[in-house]
DOZA-496176 format. One record per residue: residue number from 1; residue in one letter; z, x, y of N, C-alpha, C, O in turn. Coordinates in steps of 0.1 Angstrom, whole numbers. Atoms other than C-alpha are relative to their C-alpha. Example, Ala and Ser with C-alpha at 12.3 -4.5 7.8 and 13.67 -1.06 7.14 Angstrom:
2
+------+------+-------+-------+-------+-------+-------+-------+-------+-------+-------+-------+-------+-------+
! resi ! resn !  n_zz !  n_xx !  n_yy ! ca_zz ! ca_xx ! ca_yy !  c_zz !  c_xx !  c_yy !  o_zz !  o_xx !  o_yy !
+------+------+-------+-------+-------+-------+-------+-------+-------+-------+-------+-------+-------+-------+
!    1 !    A !     0 !     9 !   -12 !    78 !   123 !   -45 !     0 !     9 !    12 !     7 !    19 !    12 !
!    2 !    S !     0 !    -9 !   -11 !    71 !   137 !   -11 !     8 !    -8 !    11 !     9 !    -3 !    22 !
+------+------+-------+-------+-------+-------+-------+-------+-------+-------+-------+-------+-------+-------+
! end
This chain:
163
+------+------+-------+-------+-------+-------+-------+-------+-------+-------+-------+-------+-------+-------+
! resi ! resn !  n_zz !  n_xx !  n_yy ! ca_zz ! ca_xx ! ca_yy !  c_zz !  c_xx !  c_yy !  o_zz !  o_xx !  o_yy !
+------+------+-------+-------+-------+-------+-------+-------+-------+-------+-------+-------+-------+-------+
!    1 !    X !     1 !    11 !   -11 !    -1 !    -1 !     1 !    -2 !    10 !    17 !     5 !    18 !    22 !
!    2 !    X !     0 !    -9 !   -13 !   -11 !    14 !    34 !     4 !    -2 !     7 !     7 !   -14 !     5 !
!    3 !    X !    -7 !     5 !   -16 !     5 !    10 !    69 !    -8 !     5 !     8 !   -13 !    17 !     6 !
!    4 !    X !     8 !    -8 !   -11 !   -15 !    15 !   100 !     2 !    -6 !    12 !    -5 !    -3 !    22 !
!    5 !    X !    -1 !     7 !   -10 !    -1 !    -9 !   125 !    -9 !   -11 !     8 !    -9 !   -13 !    21 !
!    6 !    X !     9 !     8 !    -4 !   -25 !   -35 !   128 !     7 !   -12 !    -4 !    18 !   -12 !   -10 !
!    7 !    X !    -5 !    16 !     3 !   -18 !   -74 !   124 !    -2 !    -5 !   -13 !     4 !   -15 !   -16 !
!    8 !    X !    -1 !     2 !    13 !   -29 !   -72 !    88 !    10 !     8 !    -8 !    12 !     5 !   -19 !
!    9 !    X !   -13 !    -4 !     8 !     0 !   -52 !    78 !    11 !    -9 !    -3 !    19 !    -4 !   -11 !
!   10 !    X !   -10 !    11 !    10 !    24 !   -83 !    69 !    -7 !    -4 !    -7 !    -5 !     2 !   -18 !
!   11 !    X !     6 !     5 !     8 !     2 !   -99 !    53 !    -4 !     6 !   -13 !    -4 !     2 !   -24 !
!   12 !    X !     2 !   -10 !    11 !    -9 !   -69 !    33 !    12 !     6 !    -8 !    12 !    10 !   -20 !
!   13 !    X !   -12 !    -1 !     6 !    25 !   -61 !    26 !     7 !   -13 !    -7 !    14 !   -11 !   -16 !
!   14 !    X !    -6 !    15 !     8 !    36 !   -99 !    14 !    -9 !     0 !   -15 !    -4 !    -3 !   -26 !
!   15 !    X !     6 !     3 !    12 !     7 !   -97 !   -11 !     0 !    14 !   -13 !    -3 !    14 !   -25 !
!   16 !    X !    -1 !    -9 !    12 !    15 !   -62 !   -23 !    15 !    -2 !    -6 !    18 !     2 !   -17 !
!   17 !    X !   -13 !     4 !     9 !    51 !   -75 !   -32 !     0 !   -14 !   -10 !     9 !   -18 !   -18 !
!   18 !    X !     2 !    10 !    15 !    34 !  -104 !   -52 !    -5 !     6 !    -9 !     0 !     6 !   -21 !
!   19 !    X !     6 !   -10 !    10 !    13 !   -80 !   -67 !    10 !     6 !    -9 !    10 !     3 !   -21 !
!   20 !    X !    -9 !    -2 !     7 !    44 !   -61 !   -77 !     9 !    -3 !    -9 !    15 !     4 !   -17 !
!   21 !    X !   -13 !     5 !     7 !    66 !   -85 !   -88 !    -7 !   -11 !   -12 !    -2 !   -16 !   -22 !
!   22 !    X !     1 !     6 !    17 !    42 !  -102 !  -111 !    -5 !    12 !    -9 !    -5 !     8 !   -20 !
!   23 !    X !     2 !    -9 !    11 !    32 !   -70 !  -130 !    13 !    10 !    -1 !    13 !    19 !   -10 !
!   24 !    X !    -8 !    -6 !     5 !    65 !   -56 !  -127 !     2 !    15 !     4 !     9 !    23 !    -2 !
!   25 !    X !     4 !   -15 !     0 !    56 !   -23 !  -110 !     9 !     2 !    16 !    14 !    -9 !    20 !
!   26 !    X !    -6 !    -5 !   -11 !    73 !    -7 !   -77 !    -9 !    -3 !     9 !   -21 !    -5 !     7 !
!   27 !    X !    10 !     1 !   -11 !    60 !   -12 !   -42 !     0 !    15 !    10 !     7 !    20 !    19 !
!   28 !    X !     3 !   -15 !    -9 !    51 !    20 !   -26 !    -6 !     0 !    11 !   -18 !     0 !    10 !
!   29 !    X !     7 !     0 !   -13 !    44 !    19 !    11 !    -3 !    11 !     6 !     7 !    18 !     9 !
!   30 !    X !     4 !   -14 !    -5 !    27 !    47 !    24 !    -7 !    -3 !    17 !   -17 !   -10 !    20 !
!   31 !    X !     7 !    -1 !   -14 !    22 !    56 !    65 !    -2 !    16 !    -1 !     6 !    25 !    -2 !
!   32 !    X !     5 !   -17 !     0 !     1 !    88 !    66 !     1 !     6 !    16 !    -7 !    -1 !    23 !
!   33 !    X !    -1 !    -5 !   -12 !     8 !   106 !   100 !    -4 !    16 !     3 !    -1 !    25 !    -5 !
!   34 !    X !     3 !   -12 !    -6 !    -4 !   136 !   119 !     5 !     0 !    15 !     8 !    -8 !    24 !
!   35 !    X !    -7 !    -3 !   -15 !     9 !   154 !   147 !   -11 !    -5 !    12 !   -23 !    -4 !    10 !
!   36 !    X !    10 !     6 !   -13 !   -10 !   140 !   180 !    -4 !    11 !     6 !     3 !    19 !    11 !
!   37 !    X !    12 !    -6 !     2 !   -42 !   157 !   182 !    -6 !     7 !   -11 !   -15 !    15 !   -11 !
!   38 !    X !     5 !    -9 !    11 !   -43 !   167 !   148 !     2 !    10 !    -5 !     6 !    18 !     3 !
!   39 !    X !    -5 !   -10 !    10 !   -37 !   190 !   125 !    -8 !    14 !     7 !    -3 !    25 !     7 !
!   40 !    X !     6 !   -10 !    -6 !   -66 !   211 !   143 !     9 !     4 !    14 !    15 !    15 !    16 !
!   41 !    X !    -9 !    -2 !    -9 !   -48 !   207 !   175 !    14 !     7 !     0 !    18 !    15 !     8 !
!   42 !    X !    -9 !    -7 !     0 !   -16 !   216 !   160 !     3 !    15 !    -5 !    12 !    22 !    -3 !
!   43 !    X !     2 !   -15 !    -2 !   -28 !   250 !   148 !     3 !     6 !     8 !    13 !    13 !     8 !
!   44 !    X !     1 !    -8 !   -10 !   -38 !   260 !   178 !    14 !     2 !    10 !    19 !    13 !    13 !
!   45 !    X !   -17 !    -1 !    -7 !    -4 !   250 !   198 !     6 !    -6 !   -10 !     7 !   -18 !   -10 !
!   46 !    X !   -15 !     7 !     7 !    23 !   244 !   170 !    11 !    -2 !     9 !    17 !     7 !    15 !
!   47 !    X !   -11 !     3 !   -11 !    50 !   224 !   191 !     9 !   -12 !   -10 !     8 !   -24 !   -10 !
!   48 !    X !   -12 !    10 !     8 !    81 !   210 !   166 !     2 !   -13 !     6 !     3 !   -23 !     0 !
!   49 !    X !    -7 !    13 !    -7 !    90 !   186 !   189 !   -13 !   -14 !     2 !   -11 !   -26 !     2 !
!   50 !    X !    11 !    11 !     2 !    54 !   168 !   192 !    -5 !    -1 !   -12 !   -14 !    -9 !   -15 !
!   51 !    X !     2 !     6 !    19 !    52 !   167 !   153 !    10 !    -6 !    -5 !     9 !   -14 !   -15 !
!   52 !    X !   -11 !    12 !     1 !    88 !   150 !   154 !    -4 !    -9 !     7 !    -1 !   -20 !     1 !
!   53 !    X !     2 !    12 !    -7 !    75 !   128 !   181 !   -12 !    -8 !   -14 !   -10 !   -20 !   -18 !
!   54 !    X !    12 !    10 !    10 !    44 !   116 !   153 !     6 !    -4 !    -9 !     1 !   -14 !   -14 !
!   55 !    X !   -10 !     5 !    13 !    70 !   112 !   127 !     4 !    -9 !     1 !     3 !   -18 !    -7 !
!   56 !    X !   -10 !    14 !    -3 !    93 !    89 !   144 !   -14 !    -5 !     2 !   -13 !   -14 !    -6 !
!   57 !    X !     4 !    16 !    -5 !    60 !    67 !   156 !    -4 !    -4 !   -14 !    -8 !   -14 !   -17 !
!   58 !    X !     5 !     3 !    14 !    53 !    68 !   120 !     9 !    -9 !    -8 !     5 !   -20 !   -14 !
!   59 !    X !   -15 !     7 !     4 !    87 !    58 !   107 !     0 !   -16 !     7 !     3 !   -26 !     2 !
!   60 !    X !    -7 !    15 !    -3 !    91 !    30 !   134 !   -15 !    -8 !    -1 !   -16 !   -18 !     6 !
!   61 !    X !    15 !     8 !     1 !    54 !    17 !   125 !     2 !    -6 !   -16 !     0 !   -18 !   -17 !
!   62 !    X !    -5 !     0 !    11 !    64 !    18 !    88 !    14 !   -13 !     2 !    14 !   -22 !    -6 !
!   63 !    X !   -11 !    13 !    -2 !   100 !    -7 !   101 !    -6 !   -10 !     4 !    -3 !   -20 !    -2 !
!   64 !    X !     5 !    12 !    -4 !    81 !   -30 !   120 !    -8 !    -4 !   -10 !    -5 !   -17 !   -10 !
!   65 !    X !     8 !     8 !     9 !    58 !   -39 !    92 !    10 !    -6 !   -10 !     8 !   -16 !   -17 !
!   66 !    X !   -10 !     6 !    12 !    86 !   -44 !    69 !     5 !   -13 !     8 !     4 !   -25 !     4 !
!   67 !    X !    -7 !    15 !    -9 !   103 !   -65 !    99 !    -9 !   -12 !     1 !    -5 !   -24 !     2 !
!   68 !    X !    10 !    14 !    -2 !    72 !   -87 !   103 !    -5 !    -9 !   -12 !   -10 !   -20 !   -12 !
!   69 !    X !     8 !    10 !    11 !    64 !   -95 !    68 !    12 !    -4 !    -7 !    11 !   -13 !   -16 !
!   70 !    X !    -8 !     6 !    10 !   100 !   -98 !    54 !    11 !    -4 !     7 !    21 !    -8 !     2 !
!   71 !    X !   -10 !     6 !   -10 !   120 !  -106 !    87 !    13 !    12 !    -6 !    24 !     9 !    -6 !
!   72 !    X !   -12 !   -17 !    -2 !   141 !   -68 !    81 !    10 !    -8 !   -13 !    22 !    -9 !   -12 !
!   73 !    X !    -8 !     3 !    11 !   151 !   -83 !    45 !    -5 !    10 !   -11 !     4 !    15 !    -4 !
!   74 !    X !     7 !     0 !    10 !   135 !   -66 !    15 !    -4 !    -9 !    -9 !     5 !   -17 !   -15 !
!   75 !    X !     4 !    12 !    12 !   114 !   -87 !    -9 !     8 !     1 !   -14 !    12 !    12 !   -19 !
!   76 !    X !    -9 !     2 !     9 !   134 !  -100 !   -36 !   -11 !     6 !   -12 !   -23 !     7 !   -11 !
!   77 !    X !     9 !    -2 !    10 !   124 !   -88 !   -71 !    -9 !    13 !     0 !   -16 !    16 !   -10 !
!   78 !    X !    11 !    -8 !     0 !   105 !   -61 !   -63 !     8 !    16 !     3 !    20 !    16 !     6 !
!   79 !    X !    -7 !   -11 !     0 !   115 !   -24 !   -62 !    -9 !     7 !    12 !   -22 !     7 !    10 !
!   80 !    X !     7 !    -4 !   -10 !   106 !    -7 !   -28 !    -2 !    16 !     1 !     6 !    20 !    -7 !
!   81 !    X !     4 !   -13 !    -5 !    95 !    29 !   -17 !    -7 !     0 !     9 !   -18 !    -6 !    11 !
!   82 !    X !    11 !    -3 !   -15 !    83 !    40 !    16 !     3 !    18 !    -2 !    13 !    24 !    -4 !
!   83 !    X !     5 !    -9 !    -6 !    68 !    70 !    23 !    -6 !     5 !    10 !   -17 !     0 !    13 !
!   84 !    X !     7 !    -6 !   -12 !    60 !    90 !    51 !    -8 !    13 !    -4 !    -1 !    23 !    -7 !
!   85 !    X !     5 !    -9 !     3 !    32 !   114 !    44 !    -8 !     7 !    11 !   -14 !    -1 !    18 !
!   86 !    X !     5 !    -4 !    -9 !    19 !   139 !    65 !   -19 !     6 !    -3 !   -21 !    17 !    -9 !
!   87 !    X !    11 !     1 !     4 !   -18 !   137 !    62 !   -14 !   -11 !     3 !   -13 !   -23 !     5 !
!   88 !    X !    11 !    12 !    -5 !   -50 !   118 !    70 !     3 !   -12 !    -8 !    12 !   -11 !   -16 !
!   89 !    X !    -9 !    13 !     6 !   -43 !    83 !    58 !   -11 !    -2 !   -11 !    -5 !    -2 !   -22 !
!   90 !    X !     7 !     0 !    14 !   -74 !    81 !    30 !     3 !     7 !    -7 !     6 !     2 !   -18 !
!   91 !    X !    -6 !    -5 !    10 !   -63 !   110 !    15 !    11 !    -2 !    -7 !    13 !    -2 !   -19 !
!   92 !    X !   -15 !     7 !     3 !   -29 !    99 !    15 !     4 !   -11 !    -9 !    13 !   -10 !   -17 !
!   93 !    X !     2 !    18 !     9 !   -34 !    63 !    -2 !   -11 !     6 !   -13 !   -12 !    -1 !   -23 !
!   94 !    X !    10 !     3 !    10 !   -59 !    74 !   -24 !     7 !    12 !   -12 !     4 !    12 !   -24 !
!   95 !    X !   -10 !    -8 !    10 !   -32 !   106 !   -38 !     8 !    -7 !    -2 !    13 !    -3 !   -13 !
!   96 !    X !   -13 !     9 !     5 !    -3 !    79 !   -40 !    -6 !   -11 !    -7 !     1 !   -20 !   -11 !
!   97 !    X !     4 !    15 !    13 !   -25 !    53 !   -62 !   -12 !     7 !    -6 !   -24 !     3 !    -5 !
!   98 !    X !    12 !    -8 !    11 !   -42 !    80 !   -86 !     0 !    -3 !   -13 !    -9 !     2 !   -20 !
!   99 !    X !    -1 !     5 !    13 !   -30 !    63 !  -118 !   -11 !   -12 !    -3 !   -16 !   -19 !     6 !
!  100 !    X !     8 !     8 !     7 !   -51 !    43 !  -140 !     7 !   -17 !    -1 !     1 !   -27 !    -5 !
!  101 !    X !    -5 !    16 !     2 !   -28 !    11 !  -138 !     8 !    -1 !    15 !    16 !   -10 !    16 !
!  102 !    X !     0 !     3 !   -11 !   -23 !    16 !  -100 !    -8 !    -9 !     9 !   -20 !   -11 !     5 !
!  103 !    X !     8 !     5 !    -3 !   -36 !    -7 !   -75 !     6 !     4 !    19 !    18 !     6 !    22 !
!  104 !    X !     1 !    -4 !    -8 !   -43 !     2 !   -39 !     0 !   -14 !    13 !    -9 !   -23 !    12 !
!  105 !    X !     2 !    12 !   -10 !   -37 !   -26 !    -8 !     3 !     0 !    14 !    13 !     0 !    21 !
!  106 !    X !     1 !     0 !   -18 !   -49 !   -26 !    25 !     0 !   -13 !     6 !     1 !   -25 !     1 !
!  107 !    X !     1 !    15 !    -5 !   -50 !   -48 !    50 !   -11 !     4 !    10 !   -10 !    15 !    15 !
!  108 !    X !    11 !    -4 !    -9 !   -83 !   -50 !    72 !     1 !    -7 !    11 !    11 !   -14 !    13 !
!  109 !    X !    -3 !     7 !   -13 !   -89 !   -62 !   104 !   -14 !    -7 !    -3 !   -22 !    -1 !   -10 !
!  110 !    X !    15 !    12 !     0 !  -122 !   -92 !   106 !    -5 !    10 !    17 !     0 !    13 !    27 !
!  111 !    X !     6 !    -8 !   -10 !  -146 !   -72 !   126 !   -10 !   -13 !    10 !   -11 !   -24 !     4 !
!  112 !    X !    11 !    10 !    -3 !  -171 !   -94 !   147 !   -14 !    -3 !   -10 !   -21 !   -13 !   -10 !
!  113 !    X !    16 !     9 !     9 !  -201 !   -93 !   120 !     9 !    -2 !   -15 !     4 !     1 !   -26 !
!  114 !    X !    -5 !     8 !     9 !  -175 !  -106 !    98 !    11 !    11 !   -10 !    13 !    23 !    -8 !
!  115 !    X !   -10 !    -9 !     5 !  -146 !   -92 !    72 !    -6 !    11 !    -6 !     4 !    17 !   -11 !
!  116 !    X !     1 !   -11 !     8 !  -163 !   -65 !    55 !    -8 !     9 !    10 !   -18 !    15 !     6 !
!  117 !    X !     0 !   -13 !    -7 !  -168 !   -42 !    86 !    12 !     8 !     0 !    21 !     6 !     8 !
!  118 !    X !   -16 !    -4 !     1 !  -140 !   -20 !    74 !    -4 !    19 !    13 !   -14 !    26 !    16 !
!  119 !    X !    -5 !   -11 !    -4 !  -127 !     9 !    95 !    -7 !    12 !    -9 !   -10 !    11 !   -21 !
!  120 !    X !     3 !   -15 !     7 !  -138 !    51 !    88 !    15 !    -2 !   -15 !    12 !     0 !   -27 !
!  121 !    X !   -10 !    -2 !    10 !  -101 !    49 !    68 !    -5 !   -10 !   -18 !    -7 !    -8 !   -30 !
!  122 !    X !     3 !     8 !    15 !  -109 !    20 !    44 !   -12 !     1 !    -8 !   -11 !    -1 !   -20 !
!  123 !    X !    11 !    -2 !     7 !  -146 !    28 !    39 !    -1 !    12 !    -9 !    -9 !    15 !   -18 !
!  124 !    X !    -1 !   -17 !    11 !  -133 !    64 !    26 !     6 !    -7 !   -12 !    -2 !   -10 !   -20 !
!  125 !    X !    -9 !     6 !     9 !  -105 !    47 !     4 !    -6 !    -7 !    -9 !    -3 !    -6 !   -21 !
!  126 !    X !     8 !     5 !    13 !  -131 !    26 !   -12 !   -11 !     4 !    -5 !   -17 !    -2 !   -14 !
!  127 !    X !    10 !   -10 !     7 !  -156 !    53 !   -18 !     8 !    10 !   -15 !     5 !    12 !   -27 !
!  128 !    X !    -5 !    -8 !    10 !  -131 !    73 !   -34 !    12 !    -2 !    -8 !    17 !     7 !   -14 !
!  129 !    X !   -13 !     7 !     7 !  -102 !    53 !   -48 !    -6 !    -2 !   -18 !   -16 !    -7 !   -23 !
!  130 !    X !     5 !     0 !    14 !   -98 !    60 !   -87 !     1 !   -13 !    -8 !    -6 !   -17 !   -17 !
!  131 !    X !    -7 !    16 !     2 !   -77 !    23 !   -91 !   -10 !    -9 !     9 !   -20 !    -7 !    16 !
!  132 !    X !     9 !    11 !   -10 !   -90 !    -8 !   -77 !     7 !    -2 !    12 !    17 !     5 !    14 !
!  133 !    X !    -8 !     0 !   -13 !   -80 !   -18 !   -43 !    -1 !   -16 !     5 !   -11 !   -23 !     1 !
!  134 !    X !    -1 !    14 !    -5 !   -74 !   -52 !   -27 !     4 !     1 !    16 !    13 !     5 !    23 !
!  135 !    X !     1 !     0 !   -17 !   -83 !   -57 !     9 !     5 !   -15 !     4 !     2 !   -26 !    -1 !
!  136 !    X !    -5 !    13 !    -7 !   -65 !   -82 !    29 !     4 !    -4 !    11 !    14 !    -1 !    18 !
!  137 !    X !     4 !    -2 !   -13 !   -77 !   -95 !    58 !    12 !    -5 !    11 !    19 !   -15 !     7 !
!  138 !    X !    -8 !     2 !   -10 !   -55 !   -96 !    91 !    -5 !   -19 !     3 !   -16 !   -25 !     3 !
!  139 !    X !     4 !    18 !    -4 !   -50 !  -137 !    99 !    -7 !    -3 !    19 !    -6 !     1 !    30 !
!  140 !    X !    12 !     5 !   -16 !   -74 !  -153 !   127 !     6 !    -8 !     6 !     8 !   -18 !     0 !
!  141 !    X !    -2 !    10 !   -10 !   -62 !  -169 !   156 !   -12 !   -10 !     9 !   -24 !    -6 !    12 !
!  142 !    X !    12 !    11 !    -5 !   -83 !  -198 !   171 !     0 !    12 !    14 !     8 !    21 !    18 !
!  143 !    X !     6 !   -11 !    -9 !  -100 !  -180 !   200 !     7 !     0 !    17 !     6 !    10 !    25 !
!  144 !    X !    -4 !    -4 !   -13 !   -81 !  -194 !   233 !    12 !     6 !    -6 !    16 !    13 !     3 !
!  145 !    X !   -11 !    -3 !     3 !   -51 !  -183 !   214 !     1 !    17 !     6 !     7 !    23 !    15 !
!  146 !    X !     7 !   -16 !     0 !   -66 !  -145 !   209 !    -1 !     7 !    15 !     2 !    18 !    19 !
!  147 !    X !     4 !    -1 !   -22 !   -76 !  -148 !   252 !    12 !     1 !     4 !    14 !     8 !    14 !
!  148 !    X !   -13 !     3 !   -12 !   -40 !  -156 !   262 !     9 !    12 !    -8 !    18 !    18 !    -1 !
!  149 !    X !    -7 !   -15 !     8 !   -26 !  -126 !   234 !    -5 !    10 !     6 !     3 !    19 !    10 !
!  150 !    X !     4 !   -16 !    -7 !   -49 !   -99 !   250 !     5 !     0 !    13 !     9 !    11 !    17 !
!  151 !    X !    -4 !    -6 !   -11 !   -38 !  -107 !   285 !    17 !     0 !    -1 !    23 !     6 !     8 !
!  152 !    X !   -17 !     1 !     2 !     3 !  -113 !   272 !     4 !    16 !     3 !    -2 !    25 !    -1 !
!  153 !    X !    -5 !   -11 !     1 !    25 !   -85 !   285 !    14 !     2 !    -7 !    16 !    -5 !   -17 !
!  154 !    X !   -12 !     1 !     7 !    59 !   -75 !   274 !    14 !   -12 !     3 !    22 !   -17 !    -4 !
!  155 !    X !    -8 !     9 !    -6 !    76 !   -95 !   300 !    -2 !   -14 !     0 !     3 !   -22 !     7 !
!  156 !    X !     7 !    12 !     4 !    57 !  -125 !   286 !     8 !    -3 !   -13 !    10 !   -15 !   -16 !
!  157 !    X !    -9 !     1 !    16 !    77 !  -122 !   250 !    18 !    -1 !     6 !    26 !    -9 !     3 !
!  158 !    X !   -13 !    -4 !    -4 !   108 !  -110 !   269 !     9 !   -16 !     5 !    20 !   -20 !     2 !
!  159 !    X !    -6 !     8 !    -1 !   111 !  -142 !   287 !    -2 !   -15 !    -8 !     3 !   -26 !    -5 !
!  160 !    X !    -1 !    14 !    10 !   102 !  -168 !   258 !    10 !     4 !   -10 !    11 !    -4 !   -19 !
!  161 !    X !   -12 !     1 !     7 !   132 !  -152 !   238 !    12 !    -3 !     6 !    22 !    -4 !    -2 !
!  162 !    X !   -10 !     6 !    -6 !   156 !  -164 !   264 !     0 !   -14 !     0 !    10 !   -18 !     5 !
!  163 !    X !     2 !    13 !     0 !   145 !  -200 !   260 !    12 !    -6 !   -11 !    13 !   -18 !   -13 !
+------+------+-------+-------+-------+-------+-------+-------+-------+-------+-------+-------+-------+-------+
! end
């Protein structure tokens, strides 16, 4: 199960938990990260503080995804393992699910040309994975709601929580 911080993450996490529960396997959630600027930039100017910042961002992305998917409560009946891997996303995902009985679950964003307009990570995983890959689409919002969400700011949500 790969997490990238997209709106598809909660749906993909719930699908992965259902899959793990049905098969009696563990749910292994993977967030791949690299230092800001990538590994090549880090090699030119190594900065452990900057690398630690990238690690914290990845850890926070993992926490937000689990909070959005399960409300902060671990899924029932499923063993969960969380992995933060310093590598490119497609490489980390293919390495995490390399067994014949593994299954990769990826959240995908629906593009303007339909669901199967995948980003580079998804395309690479689909091309290189040695196990079945389940892609879970992000939820679709009505057009008016999408436009309102794009214009929303943090203060809009803050004032709504006071009601």
